[in-house]
N, C-alpha and C positions, 0 to 999 in steps of 0.2 A: 504493500500500500504506500509506504514512504517513498520507495524508489519510483513508483508510478507518478506520485505527486511531483517529485523533483523533475521527472521527465517532462511533465506537462508544463511546468513553470519554465523550463529551458526552452521548450518549443515556442511558448508564448513570447519569450524575450527575443528569440532568434527571428520571429516574425514581425517584430516591432517596426523595423525600418521598411519592411515589405508592406506593412499596413499603411504607413505614411505615403508610400508610393501610390497605393490604390486610392488615395483620397482625391486624386486628380479627377476633374469632371470631363476631361477630354479623352476620347478613345486613343489607345496607344498600343504599340507592339513591344513585346519584351520576351527575350529568350534567356532562360536560366543556364547555369553552368552544368546542370544535371539533365540536359537533353529534354527539357520541357518547354514547349512554346506556349506563350500566354497572351491572350488578347482581352482587353476590356471593351465591351460592346454596348452601344445604345442604338436600338432600332426604332425607326419612326413608328409612332403610335403606341410604343411600349412605355409604360410609366416608370420603369426602373432599368438599371444597368444589369448586365450579366458579365460573367467572367468565364472565358473559354480556355480550357487547358487541354493540350494534346501532346503526345510524345513526338519529338522531332525525328526526322529521318525515316518516317514510315513510308512503305511502298505499297502496302495492301490496305484495303478498306478496314476500318476499325469500328468497334461499337462505341456508343456514347451514353453517358448517364446524365440525366437532368437532376440537378441537386437543388432541393427546396429547403431553405434554412429554418431554424427555430424562430420563435417569436421575437426575441430581443437580446441585446447584450453583445452585438457584433457577430461577424461570420468567420472568425479566425479558425474555428473548429472545422467548418465546412471547407475552408481553403486547404487545410491539412489533408482532408479526405480527397480533394481534387488532385493535389500533388501526388498522393499515394496511388490513386487510380492511373494517373498519367504514366507513372513508373511501371505500371502493369500493362501498358499498351492499351489503355482504355481512356478515351477522351471524356471530358466532363464539361457541362455548362451549368455554372452556379448562378441562379437568378436571385438578385437582391430584391426580394419581393416588396410590394407596397407596404405590407404590415411591418417590414423591417425599416423602411425609409421614414415612415410617418409616425410610427408608434414604438420607437426604441426606448426602453427604460432608461438607458444611461446617456442618451444624447438629446432626444426631443422632450424628455421628461413626461412622456405620455404613454398610455397603455391601452391596447385594444380591449383589455378587461376592466377598464375604468368606467366612468359614468358617461360613456359614449352611447349614442342611440343604437338600437338594433339595426336600423336602416343604414347607418354609417358602417357598421360591421359588415353587413351584407355587401355594400358598395365596395369596400376595401377588398374583401375576399373574391368578389366577382372580377375585380380588376386584376387581382393576382392570377386568377384562372385565365383571363384574357391574355395576360403577359406570357403565360406558359405556351398558349397556342401560337402567339406571334413568334416566339423564339423557336418553337418546334418547326415552324415553316422555314426559318432561317437555317436550322440544323439540317433539314432535308436537302438543302441546296449545296451543302459542303461536299466537295468531291471525295474527300477522304473518309466520309462517314458511311457505314453500312446501315441503310435505312430499315433493314429488317431486325436490327439489334439496337433499338433505342429503349433505354431503361430509365427508371426514375427512382430517386432516393429522397425521402423527406424525413425531417426530424421535427417531432412535436407538432407545432402548427403546420409545418411543412408536410408532415405525414397526413394530417387531416385534409389539407388542400390537395395533396398528391392523390389521396384516395378518390376524391371527386374528379380530378383530372384523368385518372385511369378510365373511369366510366364515360366521361364526356368525350375524350379524344380517341379512345380505342386504338392507340398507336404504340403502346409500350409492351415489349415482349417480356420484360421482367421489372419487378418493383420491390424495393425494400422500404418498409414503413416503420420508422423508429419512434416509439413513444407516442403513437397516434391513437385515435379512437373515433367513434361515431356517436350519434345522438347528441347534438349540440345543446338542445334545450335541457336535457338531463345534466350534461356537463356544467352548464352555467349555474344550475341550482344545487350542484353538489361538489364542485371543484373548490379546492382551497385557494385557487388563484383568482376566483371571480367574486370575491366577497363584496366589493364596492358595487359592481354591476348588479349582483343579486339583491343587495339592499335597495338599490334604486328601483328594480323591477317589482319587488315586493311592495314598496311604498306606493308605486303607481298601479298596483294590482294587475300586473302583467303576468300571465300564467305560462306554464311550459307549452301549452297548446298555442297561445299567442305567438310565442317565440318560434314554434315550428312553422307557423304560417309565414312568418317574415323571412326566416333563414332556410327555408326548404331547399333552395337552389345551391346552398353551400354546405349542406349536411350529407356526408357519405351514405347515411342510412336511407336517403330518399332516392337512391339510384339502384338500378338493376345491374348486377354483375354476372348474370346468367350468360353462359357461352363466352365469357371473357377469356382471351387467349394469354393474358399476362400470367406469368409464373410469379407468385408473391411470397415474400418472407416478411413476417411481422416480428418486431423486437419490442418487448414491453417489460415494465418493472412491476414486481409483485407488490411493492409497498408504495406505489405511485399515488399521491394525494392530489396531483394536478389533473391527471386523466383517470377518472374512477374506473375500477375494474369492469363495471357494467358496460361502460363505453367501449372498452377493449373487446369484451365478449360480443357486443353488438356488431362491431366492425368485423371481427373474426368470422362470425356467422354470415354476415352479408357478403363477404368475399369468398365464401365457399369453404371455410375452415382450412386456410393454408397453414403451412408450417409456422410455428410461433416459437421464438426464443425468449424465455423468461429470465429476467435479471433479478437477482436477490438484492434489491435496493429500491430507492425511490426515484422520482423524476430527475432531480438534480444530482443525486449521488450516482446515477447511472454513468456519469462521466468517468468513473473509475473502471468501467468496463469498455472504455472507448476503443482501445486497440483490439480487444476481443471482438467487438461489434464490427470494427473495420475489417479485420481478417475474415470474419464470417461473410460479410457483404461482398468482399472481393471474390471469394471462392464461389459464392452464389451467382454473381454476375458472369464469372468466367466459365462456369460449367455449362455444357450444351443444354 
């Protein structure tokens, strides 16, 4: 445990200058010393930037994984994932989603789980889904990408949004959903993260049924996954207080009971399983 914590701190420090580089608002090209080519991309009509990593010197078509980040606190963990995948000859496109840009705990001092209206939450998540579709269209035009091998990996909020994207776009051959769930109305009324929003809704006498009507388009539970060609891996935590177990079970059943990897920890303490999850995900995406 101690050595893992030290490793994570070392990685964070080594990425400090790289993080500053990424703060630029202009698209740029960058090639690392470790044979990874990197682009920062902003496509017309997309509300957010994306970061494209691919191995250099490739001659054959390669798979790509769309990476959807967690709710807030930066995306340095997702960037580590992208670099690791590139070293494994797998390209990645990390989308800095709308919920990251506008509702970051440590930068904008706002939260999607605060006293924002349900309609604003719907608008933000729908825009995130729209961005995914825009960037998928860009990915399909890249000559080095094998369009039959487009995968998706989402963490926390990214896993929830990713679950909806799987059903809406029907283009992913594989998916890894980390710390996600379904049934957003239940989540709002039972998650330890949604206390402020829950208090507002109770005060305004807004029920779970009311929430369901407003957020039906962004809840994985409201989509059909019958006949889905995606091969799915779920990763969830036994002691997660952010994503209630019922929400995990609802998503698991909706997806057709795919493989699920249970972590003996909570939502945040799952970071200590980071490298185990990463290794499992790489093997999952690389297997035929």
